[in-house]
HTML snippet that shows the backbone in 3Dmol.js (N, CA, C, O; Angstrom):
<script src="https://3Dmol.org/build/3Dmol-min.js"></script>
<div id="view" style="width:600px;height:400px;position:relative"></div>
<script>
const pdb = `
ATOM      1  N   MET A   1     189.097  61.585 -57.464  1.00  0.00           N
ATOM      2  CA  MET A   1     188.971  63.021 -57.294  1.00  0.00           C
ATOM      3  C   MET A   1     187.511  63.418 -57.466  1.00  0.00           C
ATOM      4  O   MET A   1     186.834  62.941 -58.378  1.00  0.00           O
ATOM      5  N   ARG A   2     187.038  64.276 -56.603  1.00  0.00           N
ATOM      6  CA  ARG A   2     185.633  64.669 -56.621  1.00  0.00           C
ATOM      7  C   ARG A   2     185.410  65.801 -57.620  1.00  0.00           C
ATOM      8  O   ARG A   2     186.153  66.782 -57.633  1.00  0.00           O
ATOM      9  N   GLU A   3     184.386  65.657 -58.451  1.00  0.00           N
ATOM     10  CA  GLU A   3     184.049  66.694 -59.417  1.00  0.00           C
ATOM     11  C   GLU A   3     183.032  67.638 -58.794  1.00  0.00           C
ATOM     12  O   GLU A   3     182.125  67.212 -58.079  1.00  0.00           O
ATOM     13  N   THR A   4     183.193  68.915 -59.072  1.00  0.00           N
ATOM     14  CA  THR A   4     182.208  69.883 -58.603  1.00  0.00           C
ATOM     15  C   THR A   4     181.498  70.467 -59.809  1.00  0.00           C
ATOM     16  O   THR A   4     182.094  70.669 -60.867  1.00  0.00           O
ATOM     17  N   LEU A   5     180.232  70.730 -59.630  1.00  0.00           N
ATOM     18  CA  LEU A   5     179.433  71.311 -60.709  1.00  0.00           C
ATOM     19  C   LEU A   5     179.399  72.815 -60.534  1.00  0.00           C
ATOM     20  O   LEU A   5     178.953  73.315 -59.502  1.00  0.00           O
ATOM     21  N   LEU A   6     179.866  73.534 -61.532  1.00  0.00           N
ATOM     22  CA  LEU A   6     179.833  74.975 -61.498  1.00  0.00           C
ATOM     23  C   LEU A   6     178.566  75.467 -62.175  1.00  0.00           C
ATOM     24  O   LEU A   6     178.066  74.817 -63.094  1.00  0.00           O
ATOM     25  N   PRO A   7     178.040  76.596 -61.742  1.00  0.00           N
ATOM     26  CA  PRO A   7     176.847  77.129 -62.414  1.00  0.00           C
ATOM     27  C   PRO A   7     177.174  77.490 -63.856  1.00  0.00           C
ATOM     28  O   PRO A   7     178.335  77.696 -64.209  1.00  0.00           O
ATOM     29  N   LEU A   8     176.153  77.562 -64.670  1.00  0.00           N
ATOM     30  CA  LEU A   8     176.347  77.910 -66.068  1.00  0.00           C
ATOM     31  C   LEU A   8     177.024  79.261 -66.196  1.00  0.00           C
ATOM     32  O   LEU A   8     176.700  80.202 -65.472  1.00  0.00           O
ATOM     33  N   SER A   9     177.950  79.347 -67.106  1.00  0.00           N
ATOM     34  CA  SER A   9     178.612  80.627 -67.338  1.00  0.00           C
ATOM     35  C   SER A   9     177.673  81.553 -68.095  1.00  0.00           C
ATOM     36  O   SER A   9     176.599  81.143 -68.536  1.00  0.00           O
ATOM     37  N   ARG A  10     178.086  82.796 -68.238  1.00  0.00           N
ATOM     38  CA  ARG A  10     177.278  83.768 -68.968  1.00  0.00           C
ATOM     39  C   ARG A  10     177.003  83.271 -70.382  1.00  0.00           C
ATOM     40  O   ARG A  10     175.879  83.376 -70.872  1.00  0.00           O
ATOM     41  N   GLY A  11     178.036  82.727 -71.045  1.00  0.00           N
ATOM     42  CA  GLY A  11     177.853  82.206 -72.401  1.00  0.00           C
ATOM     43  C   GLY A  11     176.910  81.014 -72.434  1.00  0.00           C
ATOM     44  O   GLY A  11     176.139  80.851 -73.379  1.00  0.00           O
ATOM     45  N   GLY A  12     176.974  80.183 -71.402  1.00  0.00           N
ATOM     46  CA  GLY A  12     176.094  79.024 -71.331  1.00  0.00           C
ATOM     47  C   GLY A  12     174.640  79.417 -71.204  1.00  0.00           C
ATOM     48  O   GLY A  12     173.762  78.811 -71.819  1.00  0.00           O
ATOM     49  N   LEU A  13     174.393  80.437 -70.400  1.00  0.00           N
ATOM     50  CA  LEU A  13     173.016  80.903 -70.241  1.00  0.00           C
ATOM     51  C   LEU A  13     172.500  81.570 -71.508  1.00  0.00           C
ATOM     52  O   LEU A  13     171.341  81.399 -71.888  1.00  0.00           O
ATOM     53  N   MET A  14     173.373  82.332 -72.155  1.00  0.00           N
ATOM     54  CA  MET A  14     172.954  82.968 -73.410  1.00  0.00           C
ATOM     55  C   MET A  14     172.658  81.889 -74.459  1.00  0.00           C
ATOM     56  O   MET A  14     171.700  82.005 -75.224  1.00  0.00           O
ATOM     57  N   GLY A  15     173.482  80.850 -74.487  1.00  0.00           N
ATOM     58  CA  GLY A  15     173.237  79.748 -75.415  1.00  0.00           C
ATOM     59  C   GLY A  15     171.919  79.055 -75.117  1.00  0.00           C
ATOM     60  O   GLY A  15     171.178  78.684 -76.027  1.00  0.00           O
ATOM     61  N   LEU A  16     171.636  78.883 -73.829  1.00  0.00           N
ATOM     62  CA  LEU A  16     170.378  78.256 -73.425  1.00  0.00           C
ATOM     63  C   LEU A  16     169.195  79.117 -73.851  1.00  0.00           C
ATOM     64  O   LEU A  16     168.197  78.602 -74.356  1.00  0.00           O
ATOM     65  N   ALA A  17     169.306  80.423 -73.648  1.00  0.00           N
ATOM     66  CA  ALA A  17     168.230  81.334 -74.045  1.00  0.00           C
ATOM     67  C   ALA A  17     168.039  81.320 -75.555  1.00  0.00           C
ATOM     68  O   ALA A  17     166.910  81.299 -76.047  1.00  0.00           O
ATOM     69  N   LEU A  18     169.149  81.332 -76.287  1.00  0.00           N
ATOM     70  CA  LEU A  18     169.073  81.322 -77.747  1.00  0.00           C
ATOM     71  C   LEU A  18     168.448  80.023 -78.246  1.00  0.00           C
ATOM     72  O   LEU A  18     167.624  80.038 -79.160  1.00  0.00           O
ATOM     73  N   THR A  19     168.840  78.903 -77.648  1.00  0.00           N
ATOM     74  CA  THR A  19     168.277  77.608 -78.049  1.00  0.00           C
ATOM     75  C   THR A  19     166.774  77.561 -77.795  1.00  0.00           C
ATOM     76  O   THR A  19     166.005  77.117 -78.647  1.00  0.00           O
ATOM     77  N   ALA A  20     166.364  78.021 -76.623  1.00  0.00           N
ATOM     78  CA  ALA A  20     164.935  78.015 -76.294  1.00  0.00           C
ATOM     79  C   ALA A  20     164.154  78.897 -77.260  1.00  0.00           C
ATOM     80  O   ALA A  20     163.059  78.537 -77.690  1.00  0.00           O
ATOM     81  N   THR A  21     164.715  80.045 -77.595  1.00  0.00           N
ATOM     82  CA  THR A  21     164.037  80.962 -78.512  1.00  0.00           C
ATOM     83  C   THR A  21     163.928  80.366 -79.903  1.00  0.00           C
ATOM     84  O   THR A  21     162.879  80.450 -80.541  1.00  0.00           O
ATOM     85  N   VAL A  22     165.021  79.758 -80.376  1.00  0.00           N
ATOM     86  CA  VAL A  22     165.009  79.161 -81.715  1.00  0.00           C
ATOM     87  C   VAL A  22     164.030  77.997 -81.789  1.00  0.00           C
ATOM     88  O   VAL A  22     163.292  77.862 -82.765  1.00  0.00           O
ATOM     89  N   LEU A  23     164.024  77.151 -80.750  1.00  0.00           N
ATOM     90  CA  LEU A  23     163.100  76.020 -80.748  1.00  0.00           C
ATOM     91  C   LEU A  23     161.651  76.496 -80.739  1.00  0.00           C
ATOM     92  O   LEU A  23     160.807  75.949 -81.449  1.00  0.00           O
ATOM     93  N   LEU A  24     161.375  77.500 -79.946  1.00  0.00           N
ATOM     94  CA  LEU A  24     160.019  78.026 -79.881  1.00  0.00           C
ATOM     95  C   LEU A  24     159.642  78.685 -81.201  1.00  0.00           C
ATOM     96  O   LEU A  24     158.524  78.507 -81.686  1.00  0.00           O
ATOM     97  N   ALA A  25     160.558  79.440 -81.781  1.00  0.00           N
ATOM     98  CA  ALA A  25     160.270  80.117 -83.046  1.00  0.00           C
ATOM     99  C   ALA A  25     160.058  79.093 -84.167  1.00  0.00           C
ATOM    100  O   ALA A  25     159.241  79.312 -85.061  1.00  0.00           O
ATOM    101  N   GLY A  26     160.785  77.992 -84.118  1.00  0.00           N
ATOM    102  CA  GLY A  26     160.642  76.964 -85.147  1.00  0.00           C
ATOM    103  C   GLY A  26     159.281  76.283 -85.106  1.00  0.00           C
ATOM    104  O   GLY A  26     158.830  75.732 -86.110  1.00  0.00           O
ATOM    105  N   CYS A  27     158.636  76.320 -83.969  1.00  0.00           N
ATOM    106  CA  CYS A  27     157.328  75.685 -83.822  1.00  0.00           C
ATOM    107  C   CYS A  27     156.186  76.577 -84.299  1.00  0.00           C
ATOM    108  O   CYS A  27     155.045  76.129 -84.411  1.00  0.00           O
ATOM    109  N   MET A  28     156.493  77.821 -84.575  1.00  0.00           N
ATOM    110  CA  MET A  28     155.437  78.753 -84.950  1.00  0.00           C
ATOM    111  C   MET A  28     155.266  78.805 -86.459  1.00  0.00           C
ATOM    112  O   MET A  28     156.235  78.685 -87.208  1.00  0.00           O
ATOM    113  N   SER A  29     154.056  78.980 -86.887  1.00  0.00           N
ATOM    114  CA  SER A  29     153.776  79.134 -88.309  1.00  0.00           C
ATOM    115  C   SER A  29     153.713  80.612 -88.658  1.00  0.00           C
ATOM    116  O   SER A  29     153.794  81.467 -87.775  1.00  0.00           O
ATOM    117  N   GLU A  30     153.569  80.914 -89.940  1.00  0.00           N
ATOM    118  CA  GLU A  30     153.510  82.314 -90.370  1.00  0.00           C
ATOM    119  C   GLU A  30     152.302  83.034 -89.778  1.00  0.00           C
ATOM    120  O   GLU A  30     152.363  84.234 -89.512  1.00  0.00           O
ATOM    121  N   GLY A  31     151.239  82.328 -89.578  1.00  0.00           N
ATOM    122  CA  GLY A  31     150.032  82.941 -89.037  1.00  0.00           C
ATOM    123  C   GLY A  31     149.973  82.813 -87.526  1.00  0.00           C
ATOM    124  O   GLY A  31     148.904  82.569 -86.967  1.00  0.00           O
ATOM    125  N   SER A  32     151.110  82.976 -86.855  1.00  0.00           N
ATOM    126  CA  SER A  32     151.149  82.790 -85.406  1.00  0.00           C
ATOM    127  C   SER A  32     150.311  83.838 -84.692  1.00  0.00           C
ATOM    128  O   SER A  32     150.165  84.969 -85.156  1.00  0.00           O
ATOM    129  N   SER A  33     149.783  83.446 -83.586  1.00  0.00           N
ATOM    130  CA  SER A  33     148.916  84.353 -82.831  1.00  0.00           C
ATOM    131  C   SER A  33     149.737  85.250 -81.911  1.00  0.00           C
ATOM    132  O   SER A  33     150.918  85.006 -81.664  1.00  0.00           O
ATOM    133  N   THR A  34     149.095  86.266 -81.424  1.00  0.00           N
ATOM    134  CA  THR A  34     149.744  87.183 -80.493  1.00  0.00           C
ATOM    135  C   THR A  34     150.172  86.446 -79.234  1.00  0.00           C
ATOM    136  O   THR A  34     151.205  86.768 -78.647  1.00  0.00           O
ATOM    137  N   GLU A  35     149.395  85.467 -78.819  1.00  0.00           N
ATOM    138  CA  GLU A  35     149.727  84.708 -77.613  1.00  0.00           C
ATOM    139  C   GLU A  35     151.029  83.932 -77.798  1.00  0.00           C
ATOM    140  O   GLU A  35     151.831  83.850 -76.868  1.00  0.00           O
ATOM    141  N   SER A  36     151.247  83.372 -78.964  1.00  0.00           N
ATOM    142  CA  SER A  36     152.485  82.649 -79.233  1.00  0.00           C
ATOM    143  C   SER A  36     153.687  83.582 -79.176  1.00  0.00           C
ATOM    144  O   SER A  36     154.729  83.227 -78.625  1.00  0.00           O
ATOM    145  N   LEU A  37     153.542  84.763 -79.741  1.00  0.00           N
ATOM    146  CA  LEU A  37     154.626  85.735 -79.703  1.00  0.00           C
ATOM    147  C   LEU A  37     154.887  86.196 -78.272  1.00  0.00           C
ATOM    148  O   LEU A  37     156.035  86.407 -77.881  1.00  0.00           O
ATOM    149  N   TYR A  38     153.829  86.349 -77.504  1.00  0.00           N
ATOM    150  CA  TYR A  38     153.959  86.730 -76.101  1.00  0.00           C
ATOM    151  C   TYR A  38     154.731  85.656 -75.337  1.00  0.00           C
ATOM    152  O   TYR A  38     155.611  85.975 -74.537  1.00  0.00           O
ATOM    153  N   ARG A  39     154.409  84.395 -75.577  1.00  0.00           N
ATOM    154  CA  ARG A  39     155.108  83.290 -74.904  1.00  0.00           C
ATOM    155  C   ARG A  39     156.584  83.260 -75.287  1.00  0.00           C
ATOM    156  O   ARG A  39     157.441  83.025 -74.435  1.00  0.00           O
ATOM    157  N   GLN A  40     156.881  83.494 -76.544  1.00  0.00           N
ATOM    158  CA  GLN A  40     158.275  83.524 -76.989  1.00  0.00           C
ATOM    159  C   GLN A  40     159.035  84.641 -76.271  1.00  0.00           C
ATOM    160  O   GLN A  40     160.165  84.441 -75.826  1.00  0.00           O
ATOM    161  N   ASN A  41     158.422  85.792 -76.164  1.00  0.00           N
ATOM    162  CA  ASN A  41     159.046  86.914 -75.468  1.00  0.00           C
ATOM    163  C   ASN A  41     159.265  86.585 -73.993  1.00  0.00           C
ATOM    164  O   ASN A  41     160.293  86.952 -73.424  1.00  0.00           O
ATOM    165  N   MET A  42     158.321  85.907 -73.380  1.00  0.00           N
ATOM    166  CA  MET A  42     158.460  85.535 -71.974  1.00  0.00           C
ATOM    167  C   MET A  42     159.621  84.567 -71.770  1.00  0.00           C
ATOM    168  O   MET A  42     160.333  84.658 -70.770  1.00  0.00           O
ATOM    169  N   VAL A  43     159.819  83.637 -72.709  1.00  0.00           N
ATOM    170  CA  VAL A  43     160.940  82.696 -72.610  1.00  0.00           C
ATOM    171  C   VAL A  43     162.259  83.465 -72.651  1.00  0.00           C
ATOM    172  O   VAL A  43     163.154  83.205 -71.847  1.00  0.00           O
ATOM    173  N   SER A  44     162.380  84.393 -73.568  1.00  0.00           N
ATOM    174  CA  SER A  44     163.603  85.189 -73.683  1.00  0.00           C
ATOM    175  C   SER A  44     163.826  86.045 -72.440  1.00  0.00           C
ATOM    176  O   SER A  44     164.944  86.134 -71.932  1.00  0.00           O
ATOM    177  N   GLU A  45     162.775  86.664 -71.962  1.00  0.00           N
ATOM    178  CA  GLU A  45     162.883  87.518 -70.784  1.00  0.00           C
ATOM    179  C   GLU A  45     163.244  86.715 -69.541  1.00  0.00           C
ATOM    180  O   GLU A  45     164.037  87.166 -68.715  1.00  0.00           O
ATOM    181  N   THR A  46     162.662  85.525 -69.409  1.00  0.00           N
ATOM    182  CA  THR A  46     162.970  84.664 -68.274  1.00  0.00           C
ATOM    183  C   THR A  46     164.423  84.233 -68.298  1.00  0.00           C
ATOM    184  O   THR A  46     165.086  84.232 -67.261  1.00  0.00           O
ATOM    185  N   ALA A  47     164.930  83.867 -69.475  1.00  0.00           N
ATOM    186  CA  ALA A  47     166.333  83.468 -69.596  1.00  0.00           C
ATOM    187  C   ALA A  47     167.263  84.635 -69.249  1.00  0.00           C
ATOM    188  O   ALA A  47     168.277  84.439 -68.578  1.00  0.00           O
ATOM    189  N   LEU A  48     166.930  85.829 -69.696  1.00  0.00           N
ATOM    190  CA  LEU A  48     167.742  87.001 -69.387  1.00  0.00           C
ATOM    191  C   LEU A  48     167.735  87.272 -67.887  1.00  0.00           C
ATOM    192  O   LEU A  48     168.782  87.553 -67.304  1.00  0.00           O
ATOM    193  N   ASN A  49     166.563  87.191 -67.257  1.00  0.00           N
ATOM    194  CA  ASN A  49     166.470  87.400 -65.811  1.00  0.00           C
ATOM    195  C   ASN A  49     167.287  86.354 -65.051  1.00  0.00           C
ATOM    196  O   ASN A  49     167.930  86.680 -64.053  1.00  0.00           O
ATOM    197  N   ALA A  50     167.268  85.110 -65.509  1.00  0.00           N
ATOM    198  CA  ALA A  50     168.055  84.054 -64.870  1.00  0.00           C
ATOM    199  C   ALA A  50     169.544  84.351 -64.988  1.00  0.00           C
ATOM    200  O   ALA A  50     170.299  84.121 -64.043  1.00  0.00           O
ATOM    201  N   GLN A  51     169.971  84.855 -66.131  1.00  0.00           N
ATOM    202  CA  GLN A  51     171.372  85.212 -66.328  1.00  0.00           C
ATOM    203  C   GLN A  51     171.780  86.331 -65.373  1.00  0.00           C
ATOM    204  O   GLN A  51     172.847  86.269 -64.761  1.00  0.00           O
ATOM    205  N   ILE A  52     170.939  87.349 -65.244  1.00  0.00           N
ATOM    206  CA  ILE A  52     171.243  88.473 -64.359  1.00  0.00           C
ATOM    207  C   ILE A  52     171.349  88.001 -62.914  1.00  0.00           C
ATOM    208  O   ILE A  52     172.273  88.391 -62.201  1.00  0.00           O
ATOM    209  N   MET A  53     170.406  87.161 -62.476  1.00  0.00           N
ATOM    210  CA  MET A  53     170.441  86.654 -61.100  1.00  0.00           C
ATOM    211  C   MET A  53     171.675  85.801 -60.855  1.00  0.00           C
ATOM    212  O   MET A  53     172.289  85.880 -59.791  1.00  0.00           O
ATOM    213  N   SER A  54     172.038  84.987 -61.836  1.00  0.00           N
ATOM    214  CA  SER A  54     173.230  84.142 -61.715  1.00  0.00           C
ATOM    215  C   SER A  54     174.492  84.988 -61.600  1.00  0.00           C
ATOM    216  O   SER A  54     175.357  84.705 -60.772  1.00  0.00           O
ATOM    217  N   ASP A  55     174.599  86.017 -62.420  1.00  0.00           N
ATOM    218  CA  ASP A  55     175.758  86.911 -62.372  1.00  0.00           C
ATOM    219  C   ASP A  55     175.856  87.621 -61.024  1.00  0.00           C
ATOM    220  O   ASP A  55     176.942  87.741 -60.459  1.00  0.00           O
ATOM    221  N   ARG A  56     174.736  88.084 -60.519  1.00  0.00           N
ATOM    222  CA  ARG A  56     174.732  88.774 -59.222  1.00  0.00           C
ATOM    223  C   ARG A  56     175.140  87.834 -58.099  1.00  0.00           C
ATOM    224  O   ARG A  56     175.916  88.208 -57.219  1.00  0.00           O
ATOM    225  N   ALA A  57     174.614  86.611 -58.131  1.00  0.00           N
ATOM    226  CA  ALA A  57     174.957  85.634 -57.096  1.00  0.00           C
ATOM    227  C   ALA A  57     176.447  85.299 -57.142  1.00  0.00           C
ATOM    228  O   ALA A  57     177.097  85.206 -56.101  1.00  0.00           O
ATOM    229  N   ARG A  58     176.987  85.118 -58.352  1.00  0.00           N
ATOM    230  CA  ARG A  58     178.418  84.831 -58.486  1.00  0.00           C
ATOM    231  C   ARG A  58     179.246  86.002 -57.960  1.00  0.00           C
ATOM    232  O   ARG A  58     180.234  85.793 -57.256  1.00  0.00           O
ATOM    233  N   ASP A  59     178.855  87.225 -58.293  1.00  0.00           N
ATOM    234  CA  ASP A  59     179.574  88.405 -57.804  1.00  0.00           C
ATOM    235  C   ASP A  59     179.565  88.459 -56.278  1.00  0.00           C
ATOM    236  O   ASP A  59     180.579  88.790 -55.663  1.00  0.00           O
ATOM    237  N   GLN A  60     178.432  88.136 -55.668  1.00  0.00           N
ATOM    238  CA  GLN A  60     178.351  88.133 -54.203  1.00  0.00           C
ATOM    239  C   GLN A  60     179.265  87.070 -53.609  1.00  0.00           C
ATOM    240  O   GLN A  60     179.959  87.324 -52.624  1.00  0.00           O
ATOM    241  N   ARG A  61     179.267  85.862 -54.213  1.00  0.00           N
ATOM    242  CA  ARG A  61     180.135  84.795 -53.712  1.00  0.00           C
ATOM    243  C   ARG A  61     181.608  85.185 -53.846  1.00  0.00           C
ATOM    244  O   ARG A  61     182.415  84.899 -52.962  1.00  0.00           O
ATOM    245  N   CYS A  62     181.947  85.836 -54.950  1.00  0.00           N
ATOM    246  CA  CYS A  62     183.339  86.235 -55.185  1.00  0.00           C
ATOM    247  C   CYS A  62     183.765  87.356 -54.246  1.00  0.00           C
ATOM    248  O   CYS A  62     184.932  87.425 -53.860  1.00  0.00           O
ATOM    249  N   ARG A  63     182.843  88.230 -53.875  1.00  0.00           N
ATOM    250  CA  ARG A  63     183.178  89.272 -52.902  1.00  0.00           C
ATOM    251  C   ARG A  63     183.449  88.662 -51.532  1.00  0.00           C
ATOM    252  O   ARG A  63     184.328  89.122 -50.804  1.00  0.00           O
ATOM    253  N   ARG A  64     182.682  87.615 -51.181  1.00  0.00           N
ATOM    254  CA  ARG A  64     182.886  86.944 -49.896  1.00  0.00           C
ATOM    255  C   ARG A  64     184.165  86.124 -49.878  1.00  0.00           C
ATOM    256  O   ARG A  64     184.877  86.101 -48.874  1.00  0.00           O
ATOM    257  N   ASP A  65     184.464  85.439 -51.005  1.00  0.00           N
ATOM    258  CA  ASP A  65     185.631  84.547 -51.067  1.00  0.00           C
ATOM    259  C   ASP A  65     186.263  84.642 -52.455  1.00  0.00           C
ATOM    260  O   ASP A  65     185.915  83.862 -53.342  1.00  0.00           O
ATOM    261  N   PRO A  66     187.183  85.581 -52.657  1.00  0.00           N
ATOM    262  CA  PRO A  66     187.797  85.784 -53.976  1.00  0.00           C
ATOM    263  C   PRO A  66     188.636  84.600 -54.453  1.00  0.00           C
ATOM    264  O   PRO A  66     188.980  84.533 -55.633  1.00  0.00           O
ATOM    265  N   ALA A  67     188.971  83.671 -53.567  1.00  0.00           N
ATOM    266  CA  ALA A  67     189.794  82.522 -53.948  1.00  0.00           C
ATOM    267  C   ALA A  67     188.986  81.417 -54.629  1.00  0.00           C
ATOM    268  O   ALA A  67     189.561  80.415 -55.053  1.00  0.00           O
ATOM    269  N   ARG A  68     187.690  81.576 -54.740  1.00  0.00           N
ATOM    270  CA  ARG A  68     186.871  80.543 -55.388  1.00  0.00           C
ATOM    271  C   ARG A  68     187.309  80.345 -56.827  1.00  0.00           C
ATOM    272  O   ARG A  68     187.738  81.287 -57.494  1.00  0.00           O
ATOM    273  N   ARG A  69     187.199  79.124 -57.295  1.00  0.00           N
ATOM    274  CA  ARG A  69     187.615  78.812 -58.664  1.00  0.00           C
ATOM    275  C   ARG A  69     186.795  79.571 -59.699  1.00  0.00           C
ATOM    276  O   ARG A  69     187.327  79.953 -60.741  1.00  0.00           O
ATOM    277  N   GLU A  70     185.530  79.793 -59.439  1.00  0.00           N
ATOM    278  CA  GLU A  70     184.676  80.488 -60.394  1.00  0.00           C
ATOM    279  C   GLU A  70     184.958  81.991 -60.445  1.00  0.00           C
ATOM    280  O   GLU A  70     184.393  82.694 -61.283  1.00  0.00           O
ATOM    281  N   CYS A  71     185.811  82.483 -59.571  1.00  0.00           N
ATOM    282  CA  CYS A  71     186.078  83.920 -59.493  1.00  0.00           C
ATOM    283  C   CYS A  71     187.296  84.342 -60.297  1.00  0.00           C
ATOM    284  O   CYS A  71     187.785  85.460 -60.135  1.00  0.00           O
ATOM    285  N   GLY A  72     187.781  83.485 -61.140  1.00  0.00           N
ATOM    286  CA  GLY A  72     188.928  83.816 -61.965  1.00  0.00           C
ATOM    287  C   GLY A  72     188.569  84.860 -63.012  1.00  0.00           C
ATOM    288  O   GLY A  72     187.445  85.363 -63.039  1.00  0.00           O
ATOM    289  N   PRO A  73     189.526  85.183 -63.873  1.00  0.00           N
ATOM    290  CA  PRO A  73     189.250  86.199 -64.903  1.00  0.00           C
ATOM    291  C   PRO A  73     188.103  85.774 -65.823  1.00  0.00           C
ATOM    292  O   PRO A  73     187.968  84.600 -66.170  1.00  0.00           O
ATOM    293  N   ARG A  74     187.292  86.741 -66.203  1.00  0.00           N
ATOM    294  CA  ARG A  74     186.153  86.461 -67.085  1.00  0.00           C
ATOM    295  C   ARG A  74     186.575  86.514 -68.529  1.00  0.00           C
ATOM    296  O   ARG A  74     187.618  87.073 -68.868  1.00  0.00           O
ATOM    297  N   ASP A  75     185.741  85.916 -69.396  1.00  0.00           N
ATOM    298  CA  ASP A  75     186.033  85.878 -70.832  1.00  0.00           C
ATOM    299  C   ASP A  75     186.109  87.247 -71.432  1.00  0.00           C
ATOM    300  O   ASP A  75     186.348  87.383 -72.632  1.00  0.00           O
TER     301      ASP A  75
END
`;
const viewer = $3Dmol.createViewer("view");
viewer.addModel(pdb, "pdb");
viewer.setStyle({}, {cartoon: {color: "spectrum"}});
viewer.zoomTo();
viewer.render();
</script>
């Protein structure tokens, strides 16, 4: 049987964003520079933007073909 890869769910993307933020924050010292904080914010913002784009793309696919497996009830 062939396996299909589904895009990350909303929870998966949020987990990815949280992990990236925690890892980045763990690397910073108390005397972190403004540039480090800016980079951390950019990582979070990028993850959020990726989640929004993924949700929109899934919604478009589901409008075209509601029978898709990924179009079932959401959490």
